[in-house]
N, C-alpha and C positions, 0 to 999 in steps of 0.2 A: 343363182345365189339367193338364199333366203333373206328376207328383210331383217329378221331378228333371230339371233342365236340364244337359246336358253340353255344354260349350263347347270347341271344338277350333280353335285358331288354326293356320293352315297357310300356309307359304311354301315354294314349290318342294319339296314333300314327295311327289313322285310315287313314290319308292321305298318309302315306308312308310305312306302315308295309308290305303291299302286295309286293311292289317292292323290299323291303329289303330282305324278305324271298325268293322271286324269284331269286334274285341275288346269293343266296346260293344254291338253287336247280339247278341253271345253271352252277355251278362249274364243271370243268373237273375232279376234284377229287371228287369221289362219296362216299367214305367210311366215312360218318359223321353222327352225330345226331344233331338236332336243338332243343335247349331248350329255349323256349320263356317264360319269366317271366312277366306275366301281372301284372303290379304294380298298381292295383286299378283303372284301366281305367274306365271312365264313358261314353266313346264314343263307337264306333263299333269295337274297336281293337280286342277284344276277338272273336267276330263274324267273322271277316275277317280271323283271324288266323285259326279258326276252319273250314273255308271253304276249306282249302288246304287238299287234300287227299294224304297223304304221311306218311308212317309208321315211317319215321325218325324224324317227328316233334312231340315234346312233349310240352304241354302247362300246366303251373302252375299259378294259380291266388292267389294273396295275397292283403291285404289292402295296400294302398300307403305308401311307406317308403323311396322312393328316389333311385337314380341310384346306389349308392355304395352297399346298402343292397341287391338290386335286382340282381346286378352282383354276389355278394357273394352267394346268394341263388342258382343261376345258376351254379356257380363253384362247390358248394357242391353237386349238383345233377349230375354233369358231370361224365361220365365213360370213356371218351376217353383217349388215351395216350398223346394227345396234346389238347390244349385248344385255341380257337379263340373267341374273343369278337367282337360283332357288335351292334352298336346302331341302334335303330328302324327307323331312318331316313337316314341312310347312305347306300352306295352300294359298292359291290366289282366287279371288273372285273372277267370274268369267269375263268381266270388262276391263281387267287390269292392263293388259298389253295395249288394247285399243285406246284407252284413256291416256296412258303415258306416251304412246307414240304420237297421238294427236297433240298432246301438250308440247312435245318437242317440235312438231311441225308449226304450231302456232307461235312458238317462241324460239326462233332460230338461233338466238344468242346462247341458249342453254345447251349444255352438254349432257345434263343428267335430269331425268324426271323421276320423282318419287311419290309415293302414296302414303296414306295413314295406315297404321297397323292396329289390329285387334288381336287379343290373345285367346287361344283355345286350349283345352286340355287334351289328354291322350285319347279321349272319346269324341273329339271334334266339338265339344260343348264350349260355348262362349264363357270366358272367365272374366275378362275385363277389357276396357278400352285402353289403347295406347296413349301416347302423348297428344296425338292429333294436332301437331304443331305445323303451322304454315310459314315457311320462310322461302323467299324467292330471290333470284339474282345472286349477289355475292353473299353466300351463307356462311362463309368461313368463320366470322366472329361467333355466330350462334352454334356452329358445329364444334368449335373449340371447347365450349363449356358443357356440351352434352351431345351424344349421338342421337339426334332426333329422328334419324332413319330407323333406329332401334334394332335392326337385324340385318342379316346378309341376304335376305330374300326380297329386297325392296326395289332397288333402282333399275331403270332402263337407261343405258349409257350409249352414247355415240362411240362406236368401236375405235375410231382413230385416236380418240383422247386417251385410251388406255395405253397406246403406244408411246404417248408423251409422258404420262405420269408413272408408268410401270404397273406391274401386276401386284398380287398380294405378297406381303412380306413373309417368306417361308420360315423366318426365325421366330415369329410370334405364335404362341400356342392358344391365344385368345385375343379378342378385341381386334383381330386383323381386319374386320370389315370397317371399323371406325378409322383405323389408320388409312385404309384405302380411300374412304370417303373424304378424309381430310386432304389427301393429295389431290383428289378430284376437285374439291372446293377451292384449292389453292390455284387451280388452273382454269376453271370454267364456272359459269353460272348454273344454278339449279332452278327447277320449276316444280311446283307441287301440284298433285292431283288431290284436292281436299276432300277425300272420302276414304274410308277403310277398305283397302283392296288386298292387303297382305294379312293372312291369318297365321300368326306365329304360334307354334305349338310349345307349350310348357311341358317339359319332360324331365323326369328324375335322372335320366342318363345324358342330358345335354351337357355340353362343355360349360355352359353358363352356370351350372349348379355348383361348380368348384370355385367358390368365391375367393379363396386365397390365391389361386392361380390367376383368376380374373383380375384381382387387385394388382398382382405383380406385372402382368402383361399390359394392363391399362396404364400403369405408371410409365412403362416404357413408351407407350404411344404418346402420352402427354408430354414427356420430356423431349421426344423426337419432334413433335409438332411445334412446340414453343421455341425450339432452337431455330426453326425455319421461318417463323412469322415475323412481320415487321414489328419494330419496337412498340408501336401504338397498340398492338394487340397483346403484348406480353403481360399486361396488368390483369388479363382474364385468367391467368393460370391459377390463381387462388380460388376463383369461382369454379373452375374446371375440377380442381381437386375436391372442393366441397361437394359438388354434385356427384362425383365418383363415389365418395364415401357414404353419402346419403343413399345412393342406389345400392351399394354393396350391403349396407345395414339392412335395408328392406329386403334385398334378395336373400340374405342369410335366413330370414324368418320364414321363407317359403318352405324350408325343409327342417322342421324342428328337431333339434338334437342339442346335447350339451356342448358339443364342439361348435355348432353354429351360434349357440347362445354366447359363447366367449367371443366368437368372431364379430357378432353384432355389437357387443360392448366396445371392442377395439376399434371397429369402424366408426362408431358414434364418437369416440374420443377424437379421432382424426377429423370427422365432420365438424365437430365443435371448434377445433383448432383453426379450420379454414373458413368457416362460415361466420358472418356477422350474427351475433347472438341477440336477435330480436325476439319479441314475445312469441310469435308463431314458431320460430326455430326452436326455442326452449321447450315449447309444448310438444313439438314433434320428438325432440330428443328424449324427453321424459317418457312419452308413450312407448317409443321403441326400446328404451332402456328397461322399462318394466317387462316388456315381452322378452327381451334378451335374458333378463334375470330369471324369468319363469322357465325358459327353455334350459338355462344353465342348471336349475334346480331339478326340474322334472324330465328333461330330455323330451322324447317323443311320446311319453306315457300318457300325457293329457292333451294331446294335440287338438282334440275336438272341443276342449273346454275353453280355448282362447281363440278369438277371431283375430287373425294377424293382418287383416286389411286395414289400411289407414289412409 
């Protein structure tokens, strides 16, 4: 039995799947299995995965059903004491599994270890740092207000805990990782490895680029989570909604278009509704609103004329 099962759901990932798998094979921790769930890919994904000659790699092909069900299939097939999830376009640094495994050995009360995230582009170039937030122990209050794990390629989880909290919600089309982490945080402690070990790829084809769908699904997650928390934590709901709309407003500006310009302004309206309007907040709203108006007027025609980082 391997110590760690690594589950990689893959759909039409021919451009990135080889690098993703190689980043697992390059881990300093070697006692693992890789379970690739080919989710009905119509490109060369399956061929590329089959080209790897390593007995630790298992490949299972199914008709396309989406990320949540693919992850659940991989979880059900996993035999390791620990489970790690990795999307088919993301990468790990070589010490990721070693550091997270050691963190769980050192802190036996924790059921989940996570690392910091940095963002890369489609050519593996560094784009920006992630939140780099360190929360340990009972992280539920912090996780309710924002998903500081940031993506679905981050945690190492003690496998028996998943049997207690359940797998990914197949009814969610986005934000299913946040929902999963909230249920984990409601059950066990987390421990951080305070260095960037997850390289999350920003892609124009990613689920997270559909900001209106992400809004809809994230609101489902928030409503579900706050129905299940103690009364003492329900006051955090307004902050959770404010952070969601701040994130969505910034996310809309990553892909300039008139449609996203409108979305930015709508998200900012909701952000202002839920956030306390202090000076720094008003300044941010003003800057993002100007950018949203710019995209509303010009679309993507003058993308290079406006720096959208803030």
